[in-house]
N, C-alpha and C positions, 0 to 999 in steps of 0.2 A: 361534587359531581360535575358541575358545569366546567370547573377548572380542568378536571381530568379529560372531559370530552374535548375541550379546546386544545389541549396538548396533543391528544390523539389525532385530531383533524390536522393540526400543524405538521406533525410527523408524516402523516399520509400525503399531505400536499408536497412536502419536501422530497419524499421518496419518489413521488410521481414526477416531479420536476427533474430530479436527477436522472431517473430512468428515461425520460423523454430526451434529455440532453445527450445521454449516452447513445440512445438510439439514433439521434440526429447525427452525431459525429461518426458513428459506425458506418452509416450508409448515406453519404451526401447525395443529393439529387443529381442524376446525370453522370455519376462516377461509379466505377466498379470498386468493390472491396479488394484491398491488397492483402493477400495472405503471405505472411513472412515464414519462410521455411528455414529452420536452423540447420546449419551445416557444421560438421565436426569431423575430425580425423585423428587418428592415433599415430604418433611418431615414435619410431624406435631409434634410439641413439646408437651411433657407432661405438666401437671400443673407446673407452675414456682416454683422451689425450693427456699427457702430463702437464699441458698448459691449461687444462680446465681448472678453474678455481672454484672450490666448494666452500661456500660461506655458511657457517652455522649461526643462525639468527635465533637467539634465546627468546626474543619477543617479550620484553618486559611488560608490554601493554596487554599481553594475553599469555601468561607463562605456561598455561596448561596445553597450549597449542603452538609449539615452536615450529621452525622449518629450516630446511637446508636448501639453499638456492645455488644453482650451478651456472657458471658463466665461462665463456671462452675467453681466456686471457689474451689471445691474439687479436680477436675482433671486438671484444666487449659484449658480444651477443649473449642474451639469456637463453639457456638450454633446457632448464627444467627445474622441478622442485620436488623434494621429498618432505612430506608432512611428518612431524614428530611430536613427542609428548613433552613432559616437564623436564627441564634442564638436561637435554640429551647429550650423548657423545656419539660422534661419527667415526666409523672405521671403514676403510676400503680394502677389499681383499687383494693380496699380492698379484693375483692373476687378473684383476680388474673386472671380474665377472659379478661380484656381489658387493652389496652395501650392508653394513651392520649398524644399527642404531640402538644404543644402550639407553633406555628411557623408562619413564614412569607415568602411570595413568591412575585416575580414581574413577569409580563406577558412576559417580554423579558429578562428573566434571572436576570440581575442586574439592569434593568431599566424597565420603563413602568408602568402599573397600579399595585398598591400594594394591596395584599389581606392578611389579618391576619386571622388565622383559628386554630381551635382545631381539629386536625385529630384523628380519632378513629380507632384502630387496634384490631384485634383478637389476644389475647396473645399466642395462640397455633399455628396458621398458619402464624402469622405476616402479614396478609392481611388487607388492608384498608377496613373498613366496613361503614364509615360515616364521617361526618364533621359538624362543627358548625362555621359559619363565625362570626368574632369579628368586628362589624361595627365601633367601636371606636378605633380599633387598639390595640397595646400592646407595652410595653416598650422594645426597642431594645438595650439590653445590653448583655455583656458576661453572659451566663446563671448562675443563682444562684438559689438555692432551693426555697427561698421565693418569687421569681418572679411569680410563679404559684403554687397553692396548691389545694388540694381537701378538701371538708368538711369531717369530720371523718366517716360519713356513705357512702361516695362516691357519693352522690346525686349531689352535685354542684362542679363545677370547678371555682376557683377564680383566675383571671389573672390580674396582676398589669399592669397599663397603665400610660403613661406619654406623653402628646401631646400638650403643655408642662404641662398643669394642671394634677395633679395626681388623679387617680381613680382606681377602681377595677371592671373589667367586670365579671358579674355573668352568668355562663352557667349551664343550667339544663341538666346534662348528661343523666338522665333517659329519658327525653322527647326530647333530641337532639335539644335544642333550646337555643338561646340567650335570657336571661331574662332582662338584663338591666345593667346600670352603677351605681356604688356606688361612689359618690364623696368623696375624702379623702384629703382635701386641705393641700398641703405641706408635707404630710406624705406618707411613701413609704413601699413597700413590704407587704407580707401577712404571718401572723403567726396564724394558726388556734388555737383557745382557747376553743372551745366547739362545740356542735352540729350545731349551727347557729351563730357562732361568730368568729371574728378574730381581731387581733391587728396589728398596723403598727408602725414603728419607725418614730419619728418626729425630725426636725432640732434642736429643743431646748433640746433634750435629753430625751424626754418623750415618752410614748406610747399613741396612740389614739386607743380606743376600739370601735369596731363596732359590733352591733347585727343586724341580718337581718331575714326576713321570706321567705317563699317559693316563694312569689310574687316579691321579690326583694326590698321590703320596708326596709329601714335601719335607724338606729339611731347611732350616734357617740358621744362618751364621751371622754373628755380629762383628763390627769393626770399631776401630778407634775414631773419635770425632775428627772431622777435617774442617769444620767451621764453627763459629760461635753463634748459636741460634738466638742469643739475646742481643748481642752488640752488632752483628752483621750477618743476618740470615741469608740463605740462598733462595732464589726464585724457584718455584715448583716447576716452571717451564724450563726445559733444558734441551740441548741439541744432542740427539742420540744417534750414533752410527753403529748399529749392531754388527753389520758386515765388516766394518773396519775395526771393531773391538774398542771403540772409544765413545766417551760421552763428555759433554762440555757444560758446566754449570756456572752460573753467574751469581754474585752476591749483590745485595742492595747498594753497597758502596763501590762496586766495580771490580771486585776480585774475580779472576777468571781461573776456574779449576778444570784441569784435564784429568779424566778418570779412565783407567784402562779396565777392560772387561776380559778376564782370563778364567776359563773353566768355571763360569758361574760366580766368580768372585770379583769384587771391585777393588781397585787400588788407585789412590790419588797419586798421579805421577808428576804433576806440575801445578804451580799456583803463582799468579802474578797479577798486577793491577793494570786494568785497561787504560787508566788515566795517569798522566804525569802530575807532578805537584801543582803546576800552573793550572792544568785543566781541573784538578780538584778544587782549587781556589775559585775557579769560575763556576763551579757547581755542576760540572758534567758528571752524569751517572746513568746507569741503565734504568729503563722504566717502560711500563706498558703492561700488556697481558701476555700474549704469545710473542715474546720479545727477542728470540734468538732462533736462527736457522742455520743448518750446516749443509754444504754441498760437497760430497765426497770427491767429485771430479775436479772441482776448483781447489779443493782442500782449504776452504775458507769458511769461517763463521761470520754471520751477519747479525749485528746487534742494534736494537733501537736505543738511542741515547738522547737525553734531554738535559737541560740546565734547570736545576731545582734544589731545594733544601733537603736535608736529611729526612728520610721517610716519605719522599715523594715518588716512591717506587711504582706507583700506578699511573703516573703522569705520562701522557703520550710522548712518543719519541719525535724529536725535531730532525734528527739526522740518523743515517745508517752508518755505522762504523764497521769496516771490513777487517777481520782478525785473521792473522796467520799464526796458528798455534805453534808451529814448528820454530818460528823465529821470535815468538813472544812479542809480537809487534802489531800495531795498527797500520795496515798498508794502504788504506784508503778511507775516505769518509765523504758522504754527500748529503746535501740537504733534501728534505722531502717537500713535495708540493703542499701537503697538509700534515699536521701532526697525527701520528698513527699509533694505535694500541697493539697491533699485531703485524707480523710479517712472515713471509714464507718464500723460500727459494725452491722453484720446481726442480725435480731430481734429474732431469734429462741432460743431454750433452750441450744443448743450446738453451740454457735456463732463463726463466723470467723471475724477477723478484716482485712479489705482490705485497702490498701493505693495505691495512684496513683502518679506517677512522672509526670513532665511536658514533658517527652519524651515518655509517653505511657506505662510505666511498672507498672503493678499491683502487689503489694506484698501481700501475704496472710500470716497472723499470727494467733497464738492462743492468744486471748485477755487476757486470765488469766495468762499465763506464759510468754508471749512475744516471744515465739519461732517462728522463721521464717519457714514456711511450704513449700512455693514455690513462684516462680515469674512467671508472665504471660507477655511475651513480645508482642509488636506490637498491643496494644489494641486501638491505635488511633494516629492520627497525632498531634493534639493539644487537648487532652481530658481535661476536667475540673471537671466533676461531676461523682459520683458513686451513684447507686441506688440498692436497694434489694427489692424483693417482700415481702409485709407484713410489711415493715418498714416505 
């Protein structure tokens, strides 16, 4: 009893002392209390510039709450953020008015009921304006560009799914509704090839070509293999130019494949090695994550290259090699300020080349001269992908 009473008295004395100290600091003798008023404002962004760089940060330290950070590539200024869910994919509407985030949530944070959803945002206010539930789910992998894509006119969103059977969810963006599922047995990812067509990569080294209509009815056609998936696979990231009817795929060992898109079908029209025998001996090969970008005006592909052993395909690029597909030639190469896992060439007439390190540094370069213009630090914790409006 005495012990309990002593503890109670000690607690009371401590509380009284803390209260007196707080009271003393709140109103010092001879001074007026300073009331702090919080000020805030809401900013509306202008129409997205093609030089804005959208950095998708997967946030490995907090995977259920990723984010998309927006920066001005000309000034390096931070413009805004879109908060997103688990391993999301970002898509920007062709008219630059909307943002689509293909994402996943659980009702209790990291557990509970799962919901897969396409969230829709206003591109100027960054406010959420709608959503479409994906009842069949979506593939939960570290984000890659071909995991979700838009039809060229922006009407439909195509989301790759694997549960474990592979399929593509079709979402009507204009009507804000889920249309249905297109089964794609064994074949993965989405590469738009025309107004209502896309292709997928298959385990045997071939493309599967899919055409569909507005109601979701689809037809699938197979092709002969064009690469050996065991000895020299291709990267999932490719440079796709739907308007130009072309796609460019790279293999781990540096083979460059040019693919024609014709009436919803794919046809490999050329293949050649990016590296000479001497460069192969030195270990030069493609690598990184989002490692290739195409600029239709310059008619050049830009590829991250590094020196490393076989199967070093995720190693960051030390240099950018500039490819002229028409001449089957490397026409330029330049060293990067920092090894980078991703790159993007903005789609406008005066393009910038942006690179991304695995520590969140975005490098901005002149793609024609290779001149380093600026670096933007702190763009994410574990960022993987770069996007630009109109690209």
